[in-house]
C-alpha positions as CSV (number, residue, x, y, z in Angstrom):
1,M,18.7,8.2,-35.7
2,N,20.8,5.6,-33.7
3,K,18.6,5.8,-30.6
4,K,20.2,3.6,-27.1
5,V,18.6,2.2,-23.3
6,L,21.9,3.0,-21.3
7,Y,21.5,1.3,-17.8
8,A,23.0,2.1,-15.5
9,I,23.7,0.3,-12.5
10,F,24.1,1.0,-9.0
11,D,25.0,-0.2,-5.5
12,D,23.9,2.4,-3.1
13,E,20.4,4.0,-2.7
14,E,21.2,7.0,-1.8
15,I,23.7,7.0,-5.0
16,L,21.0,6.6,-7.4
17,L,18.7,9.2,-5.6
18,E,21.3,11.9,-6.1
19,S,22.0,11.0,-9.8
20,V,18.6,11.0,-10.7
21,K,18.2,14.0,-9.5
22,V,21.4,15.8,-11.3
23,L,20.4,14.3,-13.9
24,R,16.6,15.8,-13.3
25,S,18.4,19.0,-13.0
26,K,20.3,18.7,-16.1
27,E,16.3,17.7,-17.7
28,I,17.5,14.4,-19.0
29,E,14.7,12.5,-19.0
30,I,14.6,9.1,-17.0
31,E,12.7,6.6,-18.9
32,E,12.5,4.1,-15.2
33,V,13.9,2.8,-12.4
34,Y,14.2,-0.7,-11.8
35,S,14.8,-1.5,-7.1
36,P,14.8,-4.2,-5.2
37,F,12.8,-2.3,-2.4
38,P,11.1,1.5,-2.3
39,V,13.6,4.1,-2.5
40,H,12.4,6.6,0.4
41,G,12.7,10.3,-2.0
42,L,12.6,8.8,-5.2
43,D,8.9,9.3,-6.9
44,V,9.4,13.0,-6.0
45,A,12.7,13.4,-8.1
46,L,11.3,11.5,-10.6
47,G,9.1,14.1,-10.6
48,F,5.8,11.4,-10.3
49,K,1.6,13.0,-9.7
50,E,0.9,11.7,-6.4
51,T,-0.9,8.1,-6.2
52,R,-4.2,7.8,-5.6
53,M,-3.8,5.2,-2.7
54,A,-5.8,7.0,-0.6
55,I,-8.6,7.6,-2.6
56,T,-9.2,3.5,-3.9
57,A,-8.3,2.9,0.6
58,F,-11.8,5.5,1.3
59,I,-14.0,3.4,-1.5
60,Y,-12.2,-0.2,-0.1
61,G,-12.6,1.8,3.4
62,C,-16.6,2.0,2.6
63,I,-17.5,-1.4,0.8
64,G,-15.6,-2.8,3.8
65,L,-18.5,-0.6,6.5
66,S,-21.1,-0.9,4.6
67,F,-20.4,-5.0,4.4
68,G,-19.8,-5.2,8.4
69,G,-23.4,-3.3,9.1
70,L,-24.6,-4.6,6.6
71,L,-24.2,-8.4,7.8
72,I,-24.4,-7.3,11.6
73,Y,-28.3,-6.1,10.4
74,Y,-28.4,-10.1,9.3
75,I,-27.4,-12.0,11.8
76,M,-28.4,-10.2,15.2
77,I,-32.0,-8.1,13.7
78,S,-33.3,-9.8,10.6
79,G,-32.5,-13.0,8.5
80,V,-30.6,-14.9,11.2
81,G,-31.5,-12.9,14.2
82,K,-35.2,-13.4,14.3
83,S,-35.7,-17.3,14.8
84,W,-32.1,-17.3,16.4
85,P,-33.0,-14.2,18.7
86,M,-29.9,-13.4,21.2
87,N,-29.6,-11.6,24.1
88,I,-25.9,-10.2,23.9
89,G,-25.2,-7.6,27.5
90,G,-29.4,-7.5,28.1
91,K,-29.0,-4.9,25.1
92,P,-32.9,-5.2,22.9
93,N,-32.4,-6.6,19.3
94,F,-35.1,-5.5,18.2
95,T,-33.7,-2.3,16.2
96,F,-30.4,-1.6,14.4
97,Y,-29.8,2.0,15.9
98,Q,-30.7,0.3,19.5
99,N,-27.8,-1.6,19.5
100,F,-25.1,1.1,17.1
101,P,-23.2,1.7,19.6
102,A,-21.9,-2.5,20.5
103,F,-21.8,-2.7,16.5
104,V,-18.4,0.1,15.9
105,P,-16.1,-2.5,16.9
106,I,-17.6,-4.5,14.3
107,M,-18.0,-1.9,11.5
108,F,-14.5,-0.5,12.6
109,E,-12.6,-3.6,11.9
110,C,-14.7,-4.5,9.1
111,T,-13.8,-1.1,7.7
112,V,-9.8,-1.4,8.5
113,L,-9.9,-5.2,7.3
114,F,-11.7,-4.2,3.3
115,A,-9.3,-1.3,3.2
116,G,-5.8,-2.9,4.4
117,H,-6.3,-5.9,1.8
118,L,-7.9,-4.3,-1.2
119,M,-5.8,-2.3,-1.6
120,S,-3.1,-4.8,-1.3
121,L,-4.5,-6.7,-4.2
122,T,-4.9,-3.9,-5.9
123,Y,-1.5,-1.7,-5.7
124,F,-0.2,-6.0,-6.6
125,F,-2.3,-5.4,-9.9
126,R,-1.5,-2.5,-10.7
127,N,2.0,-3.5,-10.4
128,K,2.0,-6.8,-12.0
129,L,3.5,-8.4,-8.7
130,Y,0.7,-11.7,-9.5
131,P,1.2,-15.3,-9.8
132,G,2.1,-15.9,-13.2
133,A,3.7,-12.5,-14.4
134,T,6.6,-12.2,-15.9
135,T,9.2,-9.8,-15.0
136,T,9.9,-6.8,-17.2
137,S,13.6,-6.2,-15.2
138,P,16.4,-5.8,-17.7
139,D,18.4,-6.7,-15.2
140,P,17.7,-10.0,-12.3
141,R,20.3,-8.2,-10.3
142,T,17.5,-5.5,-9.3
143,T,15.6,-7.8,-7.3
144,D,18.4,-8.7,-4.9
145,D,21.5,-5.8,-3.6
146,K,21.3,-3.1,-7.3
147,F,19.8,-0.7,-8.6
148,L,19.2,0.0,-12.2
149,M,18.2,3.3,-14.1
150,E,17.1,3.3,-17.3
151,I,17.3,6.1,-19.8
152,I,17.4,6.3,-23.9
153,V,20.0,7.8,-26.1
154,E,20.0,9.3,-29.4
155,G,22.6,9.8,-31.1
156,D,26.3,10.0,-29.5
157,D,26.5,8.0,-25.8
158,N,29.4,8.5,-24.7
159,K,28.2,12.2,-22.6
160,M,25.8,10.5,-20.9
161,R,28.1,7.7,-20.3
162,K,30.5,10.0,-17.9
163,L,27.7,12.3,-16.5
164,L,26.4,8.2,-14.9
165,K,30.0,7.5,-14.0
166,E,30.5,11.3,-12.6
167,T,27.1,10.2,-10.7
168,G,27.8,7.2,-9.3
169,A,27.2,4.7,-10.9
170,S,28.9,1.4,-11.2
171,E,28.1,-0.1,-14.3
172,I,26.6,1.1,-17.0
173,N,24.9,-1.3,-20.2
174,E,23.2,-0.9,-23.2
175,K,20.8,-2.0,-25.4
176,D,20.5,-0.9,-28.8
177,T,17.0,-0.6,-30.2
178,N,17.8,0.1,-34.1
179,N,15.9,-2.3,-35.3
180,E,12.8,-2.4,-33.0
């Protein structure tokens, strides 16, 4: 069967979002949408599942909290603290629990530092945005000011082209996939 990939280019994110909603209401499957910046509500309109980044944030925060606690324990209580005792504000440095209120801000900041930085790294690697990665966008204008919707059409594509034009596509390009 004749299979084609249509690339509909949009000039405005709101027109793109409305077009996605119209196509999804007609049960047309949208393969991918490329955008120069996040479009609010596009994930819901495309029917994506909720992200699991909150789970990774919690895990990375726990790692940061543990690292902060262990670092403070090593510096203030055990290792360095034994050979070079520090009397800060008259607080004893013999046990961790006696100094805990003074350590809370440091452990909180380690939690935020780890969660923020590791979530950013996870996002970049998960979306293949790390240095040296090649772009998968079919049109380089999607990194500047255009929005692209990718749809696979089997058979005659005239109805799909007409529908895309009606919903606001400024340009429609195609890629023939018969040889692939």
